[in-house]
C-alpha positions in Angstrom: 81.8 123.1 147.4 80.1 126.4 148.3 82.6 127.1 151.0 85.6 126.4 148.7 84.2 128.7 146.1 83.5 131.4 148.8 87.3 131.2 149.8 88.3 131.1 146.1 86.2 134.2 145.3 87.4 136.2 148.4 91.0 135.4 147.8 90.7 136.3 144.2 88.9 139.6 145.0 91.8 140.4 147.4 94.4 139.8 144.7 92.7 142.3 142.5 92.7 145.1 145.1 96.3 144.5 146.1 98.9 146.5 144.5 101.5 143.7 145.0 99.7 141.5 142.5 99.8 144.3 139.8 103.3 145.0 140.5 104.4 141.3 140.2 102.3 141.0 136.9 103.8 144.1 135.4 107.4 143.4 136.2 106.9 139.8 134.8 105.5 140.8 131.6 108.2 143.6 131.2 111.0 141.4 131.9 109.5 138.6 129.6 109.0 141.2 126.8 112.6 142.4 127.1 114.1 138.9 127.3 112.0 137.6 124.4 113.1 140.6 122.2 116.9 139.8 123.2 116.6 136.2 122.7 114.7 136.6 119.2 117.1 139.3 117.9 120.2 137.2 118.9 119.0 134.1 117.4 117.9 135.8 114.1 121.3 137.3 113.9 123.0 134.2 114.4 120.7 132.4 111.8 121.5 135.3 109.3 125.3 134.8 109.9 125.0 131.0 109.5 123.1 131.4 106.4 125.7 133.8 105.0 128.4 131.3 105.9 126.4 128.5 104.2 126.1 130.5 101.0 129.8 131.1 101.1 131.2 127.7 102.2 128.1 125.5 101.5 127.0 122.4 103.4 125.5 124.2 106.5 122.0 123.4 107.7 119.6 126.3 108.3 118.7 127.1 112.0 115.4 126.3 113.3 114.8 129.6 114.7 111.2 129.4 116.2 112.3 126.2 118.3 115.5 127.8 119.6 113.7 131.0 120.6 110.9 129.1 122.4 113.3 126.9 124.2 115.5 129.7 125.5 112.3 131.9 126.4 110.7 129.2 128.4 113.9 128.5 130.2 114.3 132.3 131.1 110.4 132.3 132.0 111.1 129.4 134.5 113.9 131.4 136.1 111.9 134.5 136.5 109.2 132.5 138.3 111.6 131.5 141.0 112.3 135.1 141.8 108.8 136.6 141.5 106.5 133.8 142.8 107.5 134.5 146.5 105.9 137.9 146.2 102.5 136.4 145.3 102.6 133.8 148.2 104.1 135.8 150.9 100.9 137.3 152.3 98.4 134.5 151.5 98.2 133.3 155.0 100.9 135.6 156.8 98.6 138.7 156.2 95.4 136.8 157.4 97.3 135.7 160.7 98.6 139.4 161.2 95.0 140.8 160.9 93.4 138.1 162.8 91.1 137.0 160.1 92.6 133.6 160.0 91.1 132.9 163.5 87.6 133.8 161.9 88.2 131.3 159.2 89.2 128.5 161.6 86.2 129.1 163.7 83.7 129.2 160.8 82.2 126.0 159.3 84.9 125.7 156.8 87.4 122.7 156.6 91.2 123.2 156.4 91.0 121.4 152.9 88.5 124.0 151.6 90.8 126.9 152.9 93.9 125.4 151.3 92.5 124.5 148.1 90.4 127.7 147.7 93.3 129.9 148.2 95.5 127.7 146.1 93.0 127.9 143.1 92.8 131.6 143.5 96.6 131.8 143.3 96.7 129.6 140.1 94.0 131.6 138.5 96.0 134.8 139.1 99.1 133.0 137.8 97.2 131.9 134.5 96.1 135.6 134.0 99.8 136.6 134.5 100.8 134.1 131.8 98.1 134.9 129.2 99.6 138.1 127.7 102.8 136.3 126.9 101.0 134.4 124.2 101.2 137.9 122.2 104.9 137.5 122.0 104.7 133.9 120.7 101.8 134.8 118.3 104.0 137.6 116.9 106.8 135.0 116.1 104.3 132.5 114.7 103.0 135.1 112.2 106.6 136.4 111.2 108.6 133.2 111.1 109.3 130.6 108.5 108.9 127.9 109.4 106.1 128.6 111.9 106.6 128.0 115.5 106.0 124.2 116.4 102.7 124.2 118.7 104.2 121.1 120.3 106.9 123.1 121.9 104.5 125.9 122.7 101.9 123.9 124.6 104.7 121.7 126.1 106.3 124.8 127.4 103.3 126.3 128.9 102.3 122.9 130.6 105.8 123.0 132.1 105.4 126.8 133.3 102.0 125.8 134.8 103.3 122.8 136.7 106.4 124.7 137.9 104.3 127.6 139.0 101.9 125.5 140.7 104.6 123.8 142.7 106.2 127.0 143.7 102.7 128.5 144.7 102.1 125.5 146.8 105.4 125.6 148.6 105.3 129.4 148.9 101.8 129.0 150.5 103.0 126.6 153.1 106.0 128.8 154.2 103.5 131.9 154.3 101.5 129.8 156.8 104.4 129.6 159.3 104.7 133.2 160.0 102.7 136.5 160.5 105.5 138.5 158.8 105.1 138.9 155.0 108.8 139.9 154.7 110.0 136.8 156.4 107.8 134.6 154.4 109.1 136.1 151.3 112.7 135.8 152.3 112.3 132.1 153.3 110.5 131.4 150.2 113.3 132.9 148.2 115.8 131.0 150.1 113.9 127.6 149.5 113.5 128.3 145.8 117.2 129.3 145.5 118.0 125.9 147.0 115.7 124.1 144.5 117.4 126.1 141.7 120.9 125.3 142.4 120.5 121.5 143.5 120.9 120.4 140.2 124.5 122.1 140.0 125.2 120.4 143.3 124.5 117.0 141.9 127.6 117.2 139.9 130.2 117.1 142.6 128.8 114.3 144.8 128.6 110.3 144.4 126.5 108.7 141.9 123.6 107.7 144.2 123.3 111.1 146.0 123.9 112.8 142.5 120.8 111.0 141.1 118.7 111.9 144.1 119.5 115.5 144.0 119.0 115.6 140.1 115.5 114.1 140.6 114.7 116.8 143.3 115.7 119.7 140.9 112.6 121.4 139.6 114.5 123.0 136.8 115.8 119.7 135.5 112.2 118.3 135.1 111.1 121.6 133.7 113.8 121.4 131.0 112.0 118.4 129.3 108.9 120.6 128.7 111.1 123.3 127.0 112.0 120.8 124.5 108.3 119.7 123.9 108.8 116.5 125.8 106.1 115.5 128.2 107.7 113.0 130.5 105.4 111.0 132.9 108.2 111.2 135.5 108.1 115.0 135.5 104.3 115.1 135.8 104.4 112.8 138.8 107.2 115.0 140.3 105.4 118.2 140.0 102.0 116.6 141.0 103.6 115.2 144.1 105.4 118.6 145.0 101.9 120.3 144.8 100.4 117.7 146.8 103.0 117.9 149.4 102.9 121.6 149.6 99.1 121.6 150.1 99.2 118.8 152.6 101.8 120.7 154.6 99.8 123.8 154.6 96.7 122.0 155.8 98.7 120.6 158.7 100.1 124.1 159.5 96.4 125.4 159.6 95.4 122.5 161.7 98.3 123.2 164.2 97.0 126.9 164.3 93.5 125.6 165.1 94.7 123.5 168.0 96.7 126.4 169.3 93.6 128.7 169.4 91.2 125.8 170.7 
């Protein structure tokens, strides 16, 4: 446990002295603020128009503005993670390999599991710190909307974001462990994430059996349930399995490096 904490603290400290982490967090928060404002304004305007039509013609139900804003905002946030997460993971192992510090880690009395889990927990901590300011947007809506924003959607959405982000971080870390070049790691990670993003659309034009398999493998299809406040056991198992697979493959990649340098 002491070794794991040492890896965690070292990696977290490295993030806070790296300009890449600050740039990614800044871009993420700016884009979230822009999209939240656009979504909120568009849905409020649509609700106002529907209300006017209801007063004129009657019989129209009022829109649930907070729920619609939350669903659309969490959907956009999931898409942003697919594009920005590779910048957080690209140097987690590739930079260590390039500087030669990976060999020092592998020759020290630290297990592969401690290295992998310690680095992964550091990335998740940074990811949580990146998400934390987005609560400001939702708090603003909660205080200025009637009815208030449903907390079931809020916590369900953030749970989905955390699971999606954790899965992407685990996959990105594995890809970073395969190369010494951060740019190559970033491009490969973007490519894999793009495939995971469009795999749901590809399931529409194939047979029923293959289509069901592709639909299950879609990270955004499972994420969509969380944006509606639905916490499905299948989605939880899917993301937990994806995280475990990413960490397992990363450990095997480090083990292969250890054998090459033995």
